[in-house]
C-alpha positions as CSV (number, residue, x, y, z in Angstrom):
1,M,45.4,7.7,34.0
2,W,44.7,5.9,30.9
3,A,44.7,9.0,28.4
4,L,47.7,7.9,26.6
5,Q,47.1,4.2,25.9
6,I,43.3,5.1,24.9
7,G,44.7,8.1,22.3
8,A,47.1,5.2,21.1
9,L,44.9,2.3,21.0
10,S,41.6,3.7,20.2
11,G,41.6,3.4,16.8
12,H,41.7,-0.6,16.9
13,F,39.7,-1.4,20.7
14,R,36.8,0.3,22.4
15,F,38.1,1.7,25.7
16,I,35.7,2.0,28.6
17,A,37.3,3.7,31.7
18,P,34.8,3.8,34.4
19,D,35.2,6.9,37.1
20,I,35.9,4.8,40.0
21,R,33.8,5.9,43.1
22,G,36.5,8.7,45.3
23,F,38.8,8.7,42.0
24,G,38.5,11.2,39.3
25,D,35.4,13.4,39.5
26,S,33.2,11.3,41.9
27,Q,33.3,11.2,45.5
28,P,31.7,8.0,47.3
29,P,29.0,8.9,49.8
30,S,30.1,6.1,52.0
31,A,33.1,3.3,52.4
32,W,33.0,0.8,49.8
33,T,34.1,-2.6,48.8
34,M,36.3,-4.1,45.9
35,E,32.8,-6.2,45.7
36,E,30.7,-3.5,45.3
37,M,33.3,-1.9,42.8
38,A,32.9,-4.9,40.7
39,D,29.0,-4.9,41.1
40,D,29.5,-1.2,39.7
41,L,31.3,-2.4,36.6
42,D,28.6,-4.9,36.1
43,E,26.1,-2.5,36.2
44,L,28.0,0.0,34.0
45,L,28.9,-2.8,31.3
46,G,24.7,-3.3,31.2
47,K,24.3,-0.2,30.4
48,L,26.4,0.0,28.0
49,A,25.0,-3.2,26.9
50,V,28.7,-5.0,26.6
51,P,28.0,-9.0,27.2
52,A,31.4,-9.4,27.4
53,C,34.7,-7.7,27.7
54,D,38.7,-7.7,28.0
55,V,39.3,-5.9,31.2
56,V,42.6,-4.5,32.2
57,G,43.5,-3.8,35.9
58,V,46.4,-1.8,37.6
59,S,46.7,-1.8,41.3
60,M,43.5,-1.3,42.7
61,G,42.2,-1.6,39.6
62,G,43.6,-5.2,39.7
63,Y,41.6,-6.0,43.0
64,I,38.4,-4.4,41.1
65,A,39.4,-6.7,37.9
66,L,39.9,-9.8,40.1
67,A,36.4,-9.4,42.0
68,F,34.8,-8.7,39.1
69,W,36.1,-11.7,37.3
70,S,35.2,-13.9,40.6
71,K,31.7,-12.6,40.3
72,N,30.9,-12.3,36.5
73,P,33.7,-15.0,34.5
74,K,31.6,-15.3,31.6
75,R,31.5,-11.5,31.0
76,I,35.4,-11.6,30.5
77,R,37.0,-12.7,27.7
78,K,40.8,-11.9,28.9
79,L,41.9,-10.7,32.0
80,V,45.2,-8.3,32.4
81,L,46.2,-7.9,36.4
82,S,48.9,-5.5,36.4
83,N,50.7,-4.3,39.6
84,T,48.4,-6.0,41.8
85,R,47.9,-8.8,43.8
86,A,45.2,-11.3,45.1
87,R,45.3,-10.5,48.7
88,A,43.7,-7.4,50.5
89,D,46.5,-4.8,52.0
90,N,47.0,-5.1,55.4
91,D,47.0,-2.2,57.8
92,I,50.5,-0.7,57.0
93,E,49.6,-0.8,53.4
94,K,46.7,0.7,53.5
95,A,48.2,3.6,55.8
96,A,50.9,4.0,52.8
């Protein structure tokens, strides 16, 4: 999903595009929460020795980015949330 943006901007920025559980090439072993996804991101950044970064979250990525920010505010220099919101989906939205 991010290939065009990464290609266009990689000469100016370092990009980390995590393979989120259940997306890309991974399958989650069980249901997960946004807070667990935020913990996954924190663990990945720790393994990559990234103390602070700019985070961009689109749609569900925005939910994860917001949860990550709420748990780790000092690790985020800039936060971009696009096509997302601060509340969880209701049952109709989840079904869609």
